[in-house]
C-alpha positions in Angstrom: 0.9 10.2 15.4 2.0 9.2 12.0 1.4 11.2 8.9 1.4 9.4 5.6 1.4 10.7 2.1 0.9 8.5 -1.0 2.2 9.3 -4.4 2.8 7.6 -7.7 -0.8 6.9 -8.8 -2.0 7.6 -12.3 -3.4 6.1 -15.5 -1.8 3.1 -16.9 -2.8 0.6 -19.6 -3.7 -3.0 -18.7 -0.5 -5.0 -18.4 1.5 -2.0 -17.4 3.2 -1.1 -14.2 3.1 1.6 -11.5 5.1 2.1 -8.4 3.4 3.8 -5.4 5.3 5.4 -2.6 4.2 6.4 0.8 6.3 8.8 2.8 5.9 8.7 6.6 6.6 11.3 9.2 5.7 12.1 12.8 6.9 8.8 14.3 9.7 6.4 14.0 8.8 4.8 10.8 10.7 1.6 11.4 8.8 0.8 14.5 5.5 -0.1 12.9 4.2 -2.4 10.3 2.7 -0.8 7.1 0.1 -1.8 4.7 -1.5 -0.9 1.4 -5.2 -1.0 0.9 -7.5 0.0 -2.0 -11.0 1.1 -2.4 -13.0 1.1 -5.6 -16.2 3.1 -6.1 -19.0 1.5 -4.2 -16.8 -1.0 -2.4 -15.3 -1.4 1.0 -11.7 -0.8 1.5 -9.8 -4.0 1.0 -6.4 -5.3 2.0 -3.7 -5.3 -0.7 -0.3 -5.9 1.0 1.4 -5.6 4.3 5.0 -5.5 5.6 6.4 -5.9 9.0 8.5 -3.2 10.6 11.7 -4.8 9.6 10.5 -5.7 6.1 11.2 -9.5 6.5 7.5 -10.5 6.5 5.2 -9.6 3.7 1.6 -10.6 3.0 -0.5 -10.1 -0.1 -4.1 -10.4 -1.0 -4.8 -13.3 -3.4 -5.9 -10.9 -6.0 -2.5 -9.3 -6.3 -0.1 -12.0 -5.2 2.5 -12.5 -7.9 1.9 -9.1 -9.4 2.4 -6.6 -6.6 5.4 -6.3 -4.3 5.5 -4.4 -1.1 8.8 -3.0 0.3 10.1 -0.4 2.6 13.2 1.7 3.1 13.3 2.8 6.7 16.2 5.0 6.1 13.9 7.0 3.8 10.8 6.6 5.9 9.1 5.3 2.8 7.0 2.2 1.9 6.5 1.2 -1.7 4.1 -0.8 -3.7 5.3 -2.0 -7.1 2.4 -3.0 -9.2 3.0 -5.1 -12.3 0.7 -6.7 -14.8 -2.0 -4.3 -13.9 -5.6 -5.2 -14.6 -8.7 -3.1 -15.0 -10.0 -4.5 -11.7 -7.0 -3.0 -9.9 -8.5 0.4 -10.5 -9.0 2.0 -7.1 -7.8 4.6 -4.7 -4.8 3.1 -3.0 -4.0 4.0 0.6 -1.0 3.3 2.7 -1.5 2.8 6.4 0.5 2.4 9.5 -0.4 -0.3 12.1 -0.2 -0.1 15.8 2.5 -2.7 16.1 5.5 -4.1 14.3 3.7 -7.2 13.1 2.2 -7.2 9.6 -1.6 -7.6 9.6 -4.2 -7.9 6.8 -6.9 -6.5 9.1 -8.0 -3.0 8.2 -9.0 -2.5 11.8 -5.4 -2.9 13.0 -4.3 0.2 11.1 -4.4 3.5 12.9 -3.0 6.0 10.5 -3.9 6.5 6.9 -2.8 8.5 4.0 -5.1 10.5 1.7 -4.9 8.0 -1.1 -3.7 8.0 -4.6 -5.8 7.1 -7.6 -4.8 4.2 -9.8 -6.7 3.8 -13.0 -6.0 0.9 -15.3 -7.5 1.2 -18.8 -7.8 -1.4 -21.5 
């Protein structure tokens, strides 16, 4: 079992930045890939970014590529999502998730453990 807790969400103006953190516990953090997903009202949860257990492989949704950066610090049992050049369409609840393997995946179905989410609101 992995317990995840997101933090860092909030209100930011378009063009601004936010950094999200996800603290993991309950399992060896470095042994699993991690991902970030988001869900806007009335929409399905969508993939944002993923990172392999060792941090060497990273994947991003086209909508955020070049603006968001996923990283992890296994010594701190934490995964991060640095969000720059935020747009109104980035507004959503952001969730971190732990996969069942060390390989990064964009498929929401491959993630077994989820945090409670943190709200990101981008205003114009």
